PDB file of the backbone (N, CA, C, O) and the ligand in Angstrom, with CONECT records:
HET     ZN  A 101       1
ATOM      1  N   MET A   1     -32.901   8.393  21.303  1.00  0.00           N
ATOM      2  CA  MET A   1     -32.668   8.522  19.904  1.00  0.00           C
ATOM      3  C   MET A   1     -31.178   8.907  19.606  1.00  0.00           C
ATOM      4  O   MET A   1     -30.505   8.308  18.768  1.00  0.00           O
ATOM      5  N   GLY A   2     -30.728   9.930  20.342  1.00  0.00           N
ATOM      6  CA  GLY A   2     -29.375  10.361  20.120  1.00  0.00           C
ATOM      7  C   GLY A   2     -28.348   9.269  20.424  1.00  0.00           C
ATOM      8  O   GLY A   2     -27.352   9.103  19.720  1.00  0.00           O
ATOM      9  N   PHE A   3     -28.629   8.548  21.481  1.00  0.00           N
ATOM     10  CA  PHE A   3     -27.732   7.451  21.821  1.00  0.00           C
ATOM     11  C   PHE A   3     -27.652   6.380  20.765  1.00  0.00           C
ATOM     12  O   PHE A   3     -26.586   5.841  20.469  1.00  0.00           O
ATOM     13  N   ALA A   4     -28.811   6.084  20.202  1.00  0.00           N
ATOM     14  CA  ALA A   4     -28.823   5.029  19.185  1.00  0.00           C
ATOM     15  C   ALA A   4     -27.978   5.523  17.974  1.00  0.00           C
ATOM     16  O   ALA A   4     -27.239   4.742  17.375  1.00  0.00           O
ATOM     17  N   ASP A   5     -28.096   6.790  17.635  1.00  0.00           N
ATOM     18  CA  ASP A   5     -27.302   7.318  16.527  1.00  0.00           C
ATOM     19  C   ASP A   5     -25.806   7.144  16.795  1.00  0.00           C
ATOM     20  O   ASP A   5     -25.034   6.649  15.974  1.00  0.00           O
ATOM     21  N   ILE A   6     -25.461   7.583  17.993  1.00  0.00           N
ATOM     22  CA  ILE A   6     -24.000   7.508  18.352  1.00  0.00           C
ATOM     23  C   ILE A   6     -23.509   6.059  18.331  1.00  0.00           C
ATOM     24  O   ILE A   6     -22.440   5.768  17.796  1.00  0.00           O
ATOM     25  N   ASN A   7     -24.313   5.135  18.929  1.00  0.00           N
ATOM     26  CA  ASN A   7     -23.965   3.753  18.865  1.00  0.00           C
ATOM     27  C   ASN A   7     -23.825   3.202  17.465  1.00  0.00           C
ATOM     28  O   ASN A   7     -22.940   2.400  17.165  1.00  0.00           O
ATOM     29  N   ASN A   8     -24.710   3.650  16.637  1.00  0.00           N
ATOM     30  CA  ASN A   8     -24.678   3.214  15.191  1.00  0.00           C
ATOM     31  C   ASN A   8     -23.359   3.712  14.589  1.00  0.00           C
ATOM     32  O   ASN A   8     -22.646   2.979  13.904  1.00  0.00           O
ATOM     33  N   CYS A   9     -23.068   4.968  14.868  1.00  0.00           N
ATOM     34  CA  CYS A   9     -21.852   5.570  14.320  1.00  0.00           C
ATOM     35  C   CYS A   9     -20.623   4.737  14.747  1.00  0.00           C
ATOM     36  O   CYS A   9     -19.784   4.356  13.932  1.00  0.00           O
ATOM     37  N   ILE A  10     -20.564   4.474  16.078  1.00  0.00           N
ATOM     38  CA  ILE A  10     -19.399   3.713  16.559  1.00  0.00           C
ATOM     39  C   ILE A  10     -19.335   2.290  15.909  1.00  0.00           C
ATOM     40  O   ILE A  10     -18.273   1.825  15.497  1.00  0.00           O
ATOM     41  N   LYS A  11     -20.479   1.651  15.843  1.00  0.00           N
ATOM     42  CA  LYS A  11     -20.475   0.334  15.237  1.00  0.00           C
ATOM     43  C   LYS A  11     -19.997   0.381  13.795  1.00  0.00           C
ATOM     44  O   LYS A  11     -19.205  -0.450  13.351  1.00  0.00           O
ATOM     45  N   THR A  12     -20.522   1.419  13.049  1.00  0.00           N
ATOM     46  CA  THR A  12     -20.113   1.509  11.689  1.00  0.00           C
ATOM     47  C   THR A  12     -18.636   1.790  11.539  1.00  0.00           C
ATOM     48  O   THR A  12     -17.948   1.283  10.652  1.00  0.00           O
ATOM     49  N   LEU A  13     -18.168   2.666  12.500  1.00  0.00           N
ATOM     50  CA  LEU A  13     -16.749   2.975  12.399  1.00  0.00           C
ATOM     51  C   LEU A  13     -15.902   1.815  12.715  1.00  0.00           C
ATOM     52  O   LEU A  13     -14.878   1.600  12.067  1.00  0.00           O
ATOM     53  N   ASN A  14     -16.292   1.041  13.702  1.00  0.00           N
ATOM     54  CA  ASN A  14     -15.514  -0.198  14.047  1.00  0.00           C
ATOM     55  C   ASN A  14     -15.528  -1.152  12.824  1.00  0.00           C
ATOM     56  O   ASN A  14     -14.505  -1.748  12.487  1.00  0.00           O
ATOM     57  N   ARG A  15     -16.622  -1.275  12.211  1.00  0.00           N
ATOM     58  CA  ARG A  15     -16.740  -2.191  11.107  1.00  0.00           C
ATOM     59  C   ARG A  15     -15.780  -1.742   9.969  1.00  0.00           C
ATOM     60  O   ARG A  15     -15.075  -2.557   9.372  1.00  0.00           O
ATOM     61  N   ILE A  16     -15.783  -0.416   9.695  1.00  0.00           N
ATOM     62  CA  ILE A  16     -14.945   0.079   8.657  1.00  0.00           C
ATOM     63  C   ILE A  16     -13.457  -0.166   9.040  1.00  0.00           C
ATOM     64  O   ILE A  16     -12.664  -0.618   8.213  1.00  0.00           O
ATOM     65  N   LEU A  17     -13.113   0.131  10.266  1.00  0.00           N
ATOM     66  CA  LEU A  17     -11.744  -0.115  10.686  1.00  0.00           C
ATOM     67  C   LEU A  17     -11.359  -1.593  10.554  1.00  0.00           C
ATOM     68  O   LEU A  17     -10.260  -1.900  10.091  1.00  0.00           O
ATOM     69  N   LEU A  18     -12.215  -2.478  10.940  1.00  0.00           N
ATOM     70  CA  LEU A  18     -11.917  -3.897  10.872  1.00  0.00           C
ATOM     71  C   LEU A  18     -11.796  -4.316   9.464  1.00  0.00           C
ATOM     72  O   LEU A  18     -10.926  -5.120   9.131  1.00  0.00           O
ATOM     73  N   GLN A  19     -12.680  -3.776   8.572  1.00  0.00           N
ATOM     74  CA  GLN A  19     -12.582  -4.139   7.169  1.00  0.00           C
ATOM     75  C   GLN A  19     -11.296  -3.645   6.598  1.00  0.00           C
ATOM     76  O   GLN A  19     -10.639  -4.367   5.848  1.00  0.00           O
ATOM     77  N   LYS A  20     -10.889  -2.377   6.940  1.00  0.00           N
ATOM     78  CA  LYS A  20      -9.664  -1.884   6.466  1.00  0.00           C
ATOM     79  C   LYS A  20      -8.513  -2.781   6.892  1.00  0.00           C
ATOM     80  O   LYS A  20      -7.622  -3.102   6.106  1.00  0.00           O
ATOM     81  N   TYR A  21      -8.557  -3.178   8.170  1.00  0.00           N
ATOM     82  CA  TYR A  21      -7.508  -4.043   8.612  1.00  0.00           C
ATOM     83  C   TYR A  21      -7.457  -5.349   7.868  1.00  0.00           C
ATOM     84  O   TYR A  21      -6.395  -5.829   7.471  1.00  0.00           O
ATOM     85  N   ASP A  22      -8.633  -5.912   7.688  1.00  0.00           N
ATOM     86  CA  ASP A  22      -8.686  -7.142   6.888  1.00  0.00           C
ATOM     87  C   ASP A  22      -8.158  -6.915   5.452  1.00  0.00           C
ATOM     88  O   ASP A  22      -7.463  -7.765   4.896  1.00  0.00           O
ATOM     89  N   ASP A  23      -8.487  -5.807   4.892  1.00  0.00           N
ATOM     90  CA  ASP A  23      -8.029  -5.458   3.552  1.00  0.00           C
ATOM     91  C   ASP A  23      -6.530  -5.413   3.554  1.00  0.00           C
ATOM     92  O   ASP A  23      -5.879  -5.950   2.657  1.00  0.00           O
ATOM     93  N   MET A  24      -5.975  -4.771   4.565  1.00  0.00           N
ATOM     94  CA  MET A  24      -4.529  -4.594   4.626  1.00  0.00           C
ATOM     95  C   MET A  24      -3.876  -5.989   4.731  1.00  0.00           C
ATOM     96  O   MET A  24      -2.898  -6.306   4.053  1.00  0.00           O
ATOM     97  N   LYS A  25      -4.469  -6.792   5.612  1.00  0.00           N
ATOM     98  CA  LYS A  25      -3.891  -8.159   5.706  1.00  0.00           C
ATOM     99  C   LYS A  25      -3.948  -8.924   4.426  1.00  0.00           C
ATOM    100  O   LYS A  25      -3.014  -9.636   4.057  1.00  0.00           O
ATOM    101  N   GLY A  26      -5.122  -8.760   3.715  1.00  0.00           N
ATOM    102  CA  GLY A  26      -5.277  -9.403   2.435  1.00  0.00           C
ATOM    103  C   GLY A  26      -4.252  -8.932   1.495  1.00  0.00           C
ATOM    104  O   GLY A  26      -3.674  -9.728   0.755  1.00  0.00           O
ATOM    105  N   ASP A  27      -3.993  -7.633   1.490  1.00  0.00           N
ATOM    106  CA  ASP A  27      -3.007  -7.083   0.531  1.00  0.00           C
ATOM    107  C   ASP A  27      -1.664  -7.789   0.801  1.00  0.00           C
ATOM    108  O   ASP A  27      -1.002  -8.265  -0.120  1.00  0.00           O
ATOM    109  N   ILE A  28      -1.292  -7.840   2.062  1.00  0.00           N
ATOM    110  CA  ILE A  28       0.017  -8.358   2.387  1.00  0.00           C
ATOM    111  C   ILE A  28       0.079  -9.842   2.073  1.00  0.00           C
ATOM    112  O   ILE A  28       1.092 -10.327   1.570  1.00  0.00           O
ATOM    113  N   ALA A  29      -0.974 -10.555   2.359  1.00  0.00           N
ATOM    114  CA  ALA A  29      -0.907 -12.023   2.182  1.00  0.00           C
ATOM    115  C   ALA A  29      -1.055 -12.413   0.695  1.00  0.00           C
ATOM    116  O   ALA A  29      -0.380 -13.334   0.237  1.00  0.00           O
ATOM    117  N   MET A  30      -1.920 -11.730  -0.051  1.00  0.00           N
ATOM    118  CA  MET A  30      -2.309 -12.248  -1.354  1.00  0.00           C
ATOM    119  C   MET A  30      -1.757 -11.429  -2.483  1.00  0.00           C
ATOM    120  O   MET A  30      -1.529 -11.986  -3.557  1.00  0.00           O
ATOM    121  N   ASP A  31      -1.532 -10.190  -2.329  1.00  0.00           N
ATOM    122  CA  ASP A  31      -1.169  -9.377  -3.511  1.00  0.00           C
ATOM    123  C   ASP A  31       0.343  -9.343  -3.667  1.00  0.00           C
ATOM    124  O   ASP A  31       1.088  -9.245  -2.693  1.00  0.00           O
ATOM    125  N   PRO A  32       0.768  -9.426  -4.906  1.00  0.00           N
ATOM    126  CA  PRO A  32       2.196  -9.304  -5.142  1.00  0.00           C
ATOM    127  C   PRO A  32       2.636  -7.831  -4.817  1.00  0.00           C
ATOM    128  O   PRO A  32       1.840  -6.893  -4.785  1.00  0.00           O
ATOM    129  N   PHE A  33       3.897  -7.730  -4.593  1.00  0.00           N
ATOM    130  CA  PHE A  33       4.439  -6.397  -4.272  1.00  0.00           C
ATOM    131  C   PHE A  33       5.195  -5.891  -5.476  1.00  0.00           C
ATOM    132  O   PHE A  33       5.801  -6.650  -6.233  1.00  0.00           O
ATOM    133  N   ILE A  34       5.139  -4.594  -5.626  1.00  0.00           N
ATOM    134  CA  ILE A  34       5.961  -3.937  -6.676  1.00  0.00           C
ATOM    135  C   ILE A  34       7.222  -3.309  -6.000  1.00  0.00           C
ATOM    136  O   ILE A  34       7.137  -2.604  -4.995  1.00  0.00           O
ATOM    137  N   ALA A  35       8.347  -3.602  -6.597  1.00  0.00           N
ATOM    138  CA  ALA A  35       9.568  -2.955  -6.106  1.00  0.00           C
ATOM    139  C   ALA A  35       9.898  -1.811  -7.025  1.00  0.00           C
ATOM    140  O   ALA A  35       9.845  -1.948  -8.248  1.00  0.00           O
ATOM    141  N   PHE A  36      10.227  -0.723  -6.462  1.00  0.00           N
ATOM    142  CA  PHE A  36      10.547   0.505  -7.251  1.00  0.00           C
ATOM    143  C   PHE A  36      11.489   1.396  -6.539  1.00  0.00           C
ATOM    144  O   PHE A  36      11.527   1.375  -5.309  1.00  0.00           O
ATOM    145  N   ASP A  37      12.269   2.196  -7.247  1.00  0.00           N
ATOM    146  CA  ASP A  37      13.142   3.097  -6.576  1.00  0.00           C
ATOM    147  C   ASP A  37      12.536   4.435  -6.250  1.00  0.00           C
ATOM    148  O   ASP A  37      11.868   5.022  -7.102  1.00  0.00           O
ATOM    149  N   CYS A  38      12.743   4.951  -5.030  1.00  0.00           N
ATOM    150  CA  CYS A  38      12.340   6.264  -4.731  1.00  0.00           C
ATOM    151  C   CYS A  38      12.962   7.235  -5.675  1.00  0.00           C
ATOM    152  O   CYS A  38      14.185   7.240  -5.820  1.00  0.00           O
ATOM    153  N   PRO A  39      12.150   8.097  -6.355  1.00  0.00           N
ATOM    154  CA  PRO A  39      12.742   9.068  -7.292  1.00  0.00           C
ATOM    155  C   PRO A  39      13.586  10.106  -6.671  1.00  0.00           C
ATOM    156  O   PRO A  39      14.337  10.812  -7.345  1.00  0.00           O
ATOM    157  N   HIS A  40      13.460  10.211  -5.299  1.00  0.00           N
ATOM    158  CA  HIS A  40      14.198  11.326  -4.623  1.00  0.00           C
ATOM    159  C   HIS A  40      15.519  10.780  -4.046  1.00  0.00           C
ATOM    160  O   HIS A  40      16.559  11.425  -4.176  1.00  0.00           O
ATOM    161  N   CYS A  41      15.484   9.621  -3.426  1.00  0.00           N
ATOM    162  CA  CYS A  41      16.685   9.087  -2.773  1.00  0.00           C
ATOM    163  C   CYS A  41      17.122   7.770  -3.345  1.00  0.00           C
ATOM    164  O   CYS A  41      18.112   7.195  -2.893  1.00  0.00           O
ATOM    165  N   GLN A  42      16.400   7.275  -4.337  1.00  0.00           N
ATOM    166  CA  GLN A  42      16.772   6.045  -4.971  1.00  0.00           C
ATOM    167  C   GLN A  42      16.753   4.813  -4.032  1.00  0.00           C
ATOM    168  O   GLN A  42      17.352   3.780  -4.331  1.00  0.00           O
ATOM    169  N   LYS A  43      16.082   4.948  -2.945  1.00  0.00           N
ATOM    170  CA  LYS A  43      15.965   3.845  -2.030  1.00  0.00           C
ATOM    171  C   LYS A  43      14.987   2.803  -2.650  1.00  0.00           C
ATOM    172  O   LYS A  43      13.959   3.186  -3.209  1.00  0.00           O
ATOM    173  N   LEU A  44      15.299   1.523  -2.554  1.00  0.00           N
ATOM    174  CA  LEU A  44      14.375   0.500  -3.105  1.00  0.00           C
ATOM    175  C   LEU A  44      13.207   0.344  -2.176  1.00  0.00           C
ATOM    176  O   LEU A  44      13.374   0.037  -0.996  1.00  0.00           O
ATOM    177  N   LEU A  45      12.018   0.556  -2.704  1.00  0.00           N
ATOM    178  CA  LEU A  45      10.801   0.512  -1.903  1.00  0.00           C
ATOM    179  C   LEU A  45       9.855  -0.574  -2.467  1.00  0.00           C
ATOM    180  O   LEU A  45       9.985  -1.012  -3.610  1.00  0.00           O
ATOM    181  N   ARG A  46       8.959  -0.960  -1.664  1.00  0.00           N
ATOM    182  CA  ARG A  46       7.944  -1.958  -2.046  1.00  0.00           C
ATOM    183  C   ARG A  46       6.587  -1.490  -1.738  1.00  0.00           C
ATOM    184  O   ARG A  46       6.389  -0.838  -0.713  1.00  0.00           O
ATOM    185  N   ALA A  47       5.583  -1.796  -2.605  1.00  0.00           N
ATOM    186  CA  ALA A  47       4.266  -1.505  -2.344  1.00  0.00           C
ATOM    187  C   ALA A  47       3.356  -2.516  -2.934  1.00  0.00           C
ATOM    188  O   ALA A  47       3.694  -3.092  -3.968  1.00  0.00           O
ATOM    189  N   GLY A  48       2.197  -2.781  -2.339  1.00  0.00           N
ATOM    190  CA  GLY A  48       1.250  -3.695  -2.968  1.00  0.00           C
ATOM    191  C   GLY A  48       0.730  -3.200  -4.299  1.00  0.00           C
ATOM    192  O   GLY A  48       0.651  -1.992  -4.522  1.00  0.00           O
ATOM    193  N   THR A  49       0.378  -4.100  -5.175  1.00  0.00           N
ATOM    194  CA  THR A  49      -0.058  -3.696  -6.491  1.00  0.00           C
ATOM    195  C   THR A  49      -1.367  -2.856  -6.434  1.00  0.00           C
ATOM    196  O   THR A  49      -1.686  -2.101  -7.353  1.00  0.00           O
ATOM    197  N   LYS A  50      -2.077  -3.020  -5.352  1.00  0.00           N
ATOM    198  CA  LYS A  50      -3.325  -2.269  -5.166  1.00  0.00           C
ATOM    199  C   LYS A  50      -3.056  -0.769  -4.987  1.00  0.00           C
ATOM    200  O   LYS A  50      -3.935   0.078  -5.151  1.00  0.00           O
ATOM    201  N   LEU A  51      -1.786  -0.488  -4.641  1.00  0.00           N
ATOM    202  CA  LEU A  51      -1.488   0.872  -4.296  1.00  0.00           C
ATOM    203  C   LEU A  51      -0.893   1.602  -5.526  1.00  0.00           C
ATOM    204  O   LEU A  51      -0.418   2.731  -5.404  1.00  0.00           O
ATOM    205  N   VAL A  52      -0.921   0.957  -6.700  1.00  0.00           N
ATOM    206  CA  VAL A  52      -0.415   1.591  -7.881  1.00  0.00           C
ATOM    207  C   VAL A  52      -1.128   2.938  -8.135  1.00  0.00           C
ATOM    208  O   VAL A  52      -2.358   2.992  -8.099  1.00  0.00           O
ATOM    209  N   GLY A  53      -0.400   3.980  -8.380  1.00  0.00           N
ATOM    210  CA  GLY A  53      -1.002   5.245  -8.739  1.00  0.00           C
ATOM    211  C   GLY A  53      -1.338   6.093  -7.479  1.00  0.00           C
ATOM    212  O   GLY A  53      -1.730   7.255  -7.586  1.00  0.00           O
ATOM    213  N   THR A  54      -1.181   5.503  -6.343  1.00  0.00           N
ATOM    214  CA  THR A  54      -1.500   6.272  -5.133  1.00  0.00           C
ATOM    215  C   THR A  54      -0.223   6.931  -4.589  1.00  0.00           C
ATOM    216  O   THR A  54       0.900   6.473  -4.800  1.00  0.00           O
ATOM    217  N   LYS A  55      -0.465   7.996  -3.902  1.00  0.00           N
ATOM    218  CA  LYS A  55       0.662   8.727  -3.338  1.00  0.00           C
ATOM    219  C   LYS A  55       0.977   8.320  -1.897  1.00  0.00           C
ATOM    220  O   LYS A  55       0.082   7.956  -1.134  1.00  0.00           O
ATOM    221  N   GLY A  56       2.160   8.380  -1.565  1.00  0.00           N
ATOM    222  CA  GLY A  56       2.615   8.084  -0.217  1.00  0.00           C
ATOM    223  C   GLY A  56       3.913   8.787   0.098  1.00  0.00           C
ATOM    224  O   GLY A  56       4.442   9.568  -0.692  1.00  0.00           O
ATOM    225  N   LYS A  57       4.398   8.485   1.268  1.00  0.00           N
ATOM    226  CA  LYS A  57       5.701   9.100   1.669  1.00  0.00           C
ATOM    227  C   LYS A  57       6.774   8.020   1.678  1.00  0.00           C
ATOM    228  O   LYS A  57       6.589   6.914   2.186  1.00  0.00           O
ATOM    229  N   CYS A  58       7.885   8.390   1.100  1.00  0.00           N
ATOM    230  CA  CYS A  58       9.041   7.537   1.192  1.00  0.00           C
ATOM    231  C   CYS A  58       9.452   7.349   2.637  1.00  0.00           C
ATOM    232  O   CYS A  58       9.642   8.333   3.352  1.00  0.00           O
ATOM    233  N   PRO A  59       9.590   6.139   3.076  1.00  0.00           N
ATOM    234  CA  PRO A  59       9.963   5.914   4.498  1.00  0.00           C
ATOM    235  C   PRO A  59      11.406   6.299   4.741  1.00  0.00           C
ATOM    236  O   PRO A  59      11.815   6.442   5.893  1.00  0.00           O
ATOM    237  N   ASN A  60      12.179   6.469   3.703  1.00  0.00           N
ATOM    238  CA  ASN A  60      13.590   6.770   3.855  1.00  0.00           C
ATOM    239  C   ASN A  60      13.899   8.278   3.861  1.00  0.00           C
ATOM    240  O   ASN A  60      14.626   8.772   4.723  1.00  0.00           O
ATOM    241  N   CYS A  61      13.329   8.997   2.879  1.00  0.00           N
ATOM    242  CA  CYS A  61      13.606  10.444   2.817  1.00  0.00           C
ATOM    243  C   CYS A  61      12.374  11.252   3.179  1.00  0.00           C
ATOM    244  O   CYS A  61      12.496  12.460   3.386  1.00  0.00           O
ATOM    245  N   GLY A  62      11.197  10.653   3.267  1.00  0.00           N
ATOM    246  CA  GLY A  62      10.007  11.341   3.738  1.00  0.00           C
ATOM    247  C   GLY A  62       9.353  12.186   2.656  1.00  0.00           C
ATOM    248  O   GLY A  62       8.360  12.863   2.922  1.00  0.00           O
ATOM    249  N   LYS A  63       9.898  12.159   1.421  1.00  0.00           N
ATOM    250  CA  LYS A  63       9.266  12.914   0.333  1.00  0.00           C
ATOM    251  C   LYS A  63       8.124  12.159  -0.285  1.00  0.00           C
ATOM    252  O   LYS A  63       8.011  10.938  -0.175  1.00  0.00           O
ATOM    253  N   GLU A  64       7.251  12.948  -0.960  1.00  0.00           N
ATOM    254  CA  GLU A  64       6.066  12.360  -1.565  1.00  0.00           C
ATOM    255  C   GLU A  64       6.488  11.547  -2.808  1.00  0.00           C
ATOM    256  O   GLU A  64       7.280  11.996  -3.636  1.00  0.00           O
ATOM    257  N   ILE A  65       5.912  10.316  -2.896  1.00  0.00           N
ATOM    258  CA  ILE A  65       6.180   9.439  -4.023  1.00  0.00           C
ATOM    259  C   ILE A  65       4.832   8.918  -4.504  1.00  0.00           C
ATOM    260  O   ILE A  65       3.853   8.884  -3.758  1.00  0.00           O
ATOM    261  N   THR A  66       4.809   8.514  -5.769  1.00  0.00           N
ATOM    262  CA  THR A  66       3.665   7.865  -6.377  1.00  0.00           C
ATOM    263  C   THR A  66       4.080   6.458  -6.780  1.00  0.00           C
ATOM    264  O   THR A  66       5.097   6.256  -7.443  1.00  0.00           O
ATOM    265  N   VAL A  67       3.265   5.488  -6.361  1.00  0.00           N
ATOM    266  CA  VAL A  67       3.648   4.082  -6.711  1.00  0.00           C
ATOM    267  C   VAL A  67       3.473   3.924  -8.199  1.00  0.00           C
ATOM    268  O   VAL A  67       2.398   4.193  -8.736  1.00  0.00           O
ATOM    269  N   PRO A  68       4.527   3.487  -8.876  1.00  0.00           N
ATOM    270  CA  PRO A  68       4.426   3.384 -10.355  1.00  0.00           C
ATOM    271  C   PRO A  68       3.687   2.147 -10.770  1.00  0.00           C
ATOM    272  O   PRO A  68       3.483   1.230  -9.974  1.00  0.00           O
ATOM    273  N   GLU A  69       3.282   2.124 -12.032  1.00  0.00           N
ATOM    274  CA  GLU A  69       2.562   0.938 -12.525  1.00  0.00           C
ATOM    275  C   GLU A  69       3.439  -0.314 -12.605  1.00  0.00           C
ATOM    276  O   GLU A  69       4.649  -0.247 -12.820  1.00  0.00           O
ATOM    277  N   GLU A  70       2.809  -1.397 -12.434  1.00  0.00           N
ATOM    278  CA  GLU A  70       3.600  -2.661 -12.429  1.00  0.00           C
ATOM    279  C   GLU A  70       4.400  -2.906 -13.703  1.00  0.00           C
ATOM    280  O   GLU A  70       5.489  -3.481 -13.698  1.00  0.00           O
ATOM    281  N   ASP A  71       3.790  -2.431 -14.806  1.00  0.00           N
ATOM    282  CA  ASP A  71       4.458  -2.634 -16.112  1.00  0.00           C
ATOM    283  C   ASP A  71       5.866  -2.082 -16.110  1.00  0.00           C
ATOM    284  O   ASP A  71       6.770  -2.651 -16.722  1.00  0.00           O
ATOM    285  N   SER A  72       6.048  -0.962 -15.415  1.00  0.00           N
ATOM    286  CA  SER A  72       7.366  -0.303 -15.475  1.00  0.00           C
ATOM    287  C   SER A  72       8.457  -1.106 -14.802  1.00  0.00           C
ATOM    288  O   SER A  72       9.643  -0.835 -14.986  1.00  0.00           O
ATOM    289  N   VAL A  73       8.041  -2.127 -13.997  1.00  0.00           N
ATOM    290  CA  VAL A  73       9.114  -2.866 -13.299  1.00  0.00           C
ATOM    291  C   VAL A  73       8.953  -4.383 -13.566  1.00  0.00           C
ATOM    292  O   VAL A  73       9.795  -5.188 -13.170  1.00  0.00           O
ATOM    293  N   SER A  74       7.882  -4.735 -14.228  1.00  0.00           N
ATOM    294  CA  SER A  74       7.629  -6.186 -14.438  1.00  0.00           C
ATOM    295  C   SER A  74       8.753  -6.865 -15.264  1.00  0.00           C
ATOM    296  O   SER A  74       8.946  -8.074 -15.129  1.00  0.00           O
ATOM    297  N   ASN A  75       9.487  -6.130 -16.101  1.00  0.00           N
ATOM    298  CA  ASN A  75      10.519  -6.670 -16.849  1.00  0.00           C
ATOM    299  C   ASN A  75      11.624  -7.278 -15.948  1.00  0.00           C
ATOM    300  O   ASN A  75      12.339  -8.207 -16.321  1.00  0.00           O
ATOM    301  N   ASN A  76      11.707  -6.699 -14.768  1.00  0.00           N
ATOM    302  CA  ASN A  76      12.763  -7.175 -13.890  1.00  0.00           C
ATOM    303  C   ASN A  76      12.469  -8.594 -13.321  1.00  0.00           C
ATOM    304  O   ASN A  76      13.331  -9.211 -12.694  1.00  0.00           O
ATOM    305  N   ASP A  77      11.230  -9.090 -13.556  1.00  0.00           N
ATOM    306  CA  ASP A  77      10.890 -10.396 -13.059  1.00  0.00           C
ATOM    307  C   ASP A  77      11.739 -11.447 -13.701  1.00  0.00           C
ATOM    308  O   ASP A  77      12.124 -12.414 -13.045  1.00  0.00           O
ATOM    309  N   ALA A  78      12.050 -11.285 -14.996  1.00  0.00           N
ATOM    310  CA  ALA A  78      12.822 -12.217 -15.732  1.00  0.00           C
ATOM    311  C   ALA A  78      14.224 -12.317 -15.198  1.00  0.00           C
ATOM    312  O   ALA A  78      14.820 -13.394 -15.171  1.00  0.00           O
ATOM    313  N   LYS A  79      14.757 -11.171 -14.766  1.00  0.00           N
ATOM    314  CA  LYS A  79      16.081 -11.105 -14.227  1.00  0.00           C
ATOM    315  C   LYS A  79      16.133 -11.700 -12.835  1.00  0.00           C
ATOM    316  O   LYS A  79      15.110 -11.970 -12.204  1.00  0.00           O
ATOM    317  N   GLU A  80      17.342 -11.893 -12.385  1.00  0.00           N
ATOM    318  CA  GLU A  80      17.571 -12.358 -11.023  1.00  0.00           C
ATOM    319  C   GLU A  80      17.121 -11.316  -9.990  1.00  0.00           C
ATOM    320  O   GLU A  80      17.622 -10.192  -9.959  1.00  0.00           O
ATOM    321  N   SER A  81      16.115 -11.740  -9.104  1.00  0.00           N
ATOM    322  CA  SER A  81      15.591 -10.774  -8.147  1.00  0.00           C
ATOM    323  C   SER A  81      16.467 -10.705  -6.887  1.00  0.00           C
ATOM    324  O   SER A  81      16.388  -9.751  -6.113  1.00  0.00           O
ATOM    325  N   GLU A  82      17.266 -11.690  -6.707  1.00  0.00           N
ATOM    326  CA  GLU A  82      18.173 -11.719  -5.528  1.00  0.00           C
ATOM    327  C   GLU A  82      19.569 -11.193  -5.849  1.00  0.00           C
ATOM    328  O   GLU A  82      20.577 -11.652  -5.312  1.00  0.00           O
ATOM    329  N   ASP A  83      19.582 -10.184  -6.771  1.00  0.00           N
ATOM    330  CA  ASP A  83      20.835  -9.712  -7.274  1.00  0.00           C
ATOM    331  C   ASP A  83      21.699  -9.047  -6.170  1.00  0.00           C
ATOM    332  O   ASP A  83      22.924  -9.163  -6.154  1.00  0.00           O
ATOM    333  N   ASN A  84      21.034  -8.380  -5.296  1.00  0.00           N
ATOM    334  CA  ASN A  84      21.722  -7.658  -4.220  1.00  0.00           C
ATOM    335  C   ASN A  84      22.286  -8.634  -3.195  1.00  0.00           C
ATOM    336  O   ASN A  84      22.900  -8.213  -2.215  1.00  0.00           O
TER     337      ASN A  84
HETATM  338 ZN    ZN A 101      13.106   8.471  -0.763  1.00  0.00          ZN2+
END
């Protein structure tokens, strides 16, 4: 009985991990990205639109950031995106 429980746990865990991996791949492949400046170091960052409102760490300065809503940057779409 105990073994079955453990095996079930492992199977469930593997399935969750695989699903998460698939979700991540889906995000990268299908979802548009939001570009925004880190409020701490002003580094230009990108995050999938699904991550709006979630907190993360700036890869540049390591401080906590929150992914802003798409609306706050969508105006930039009209402008030249390859400005830099
Ligand atoms: Zn930063």
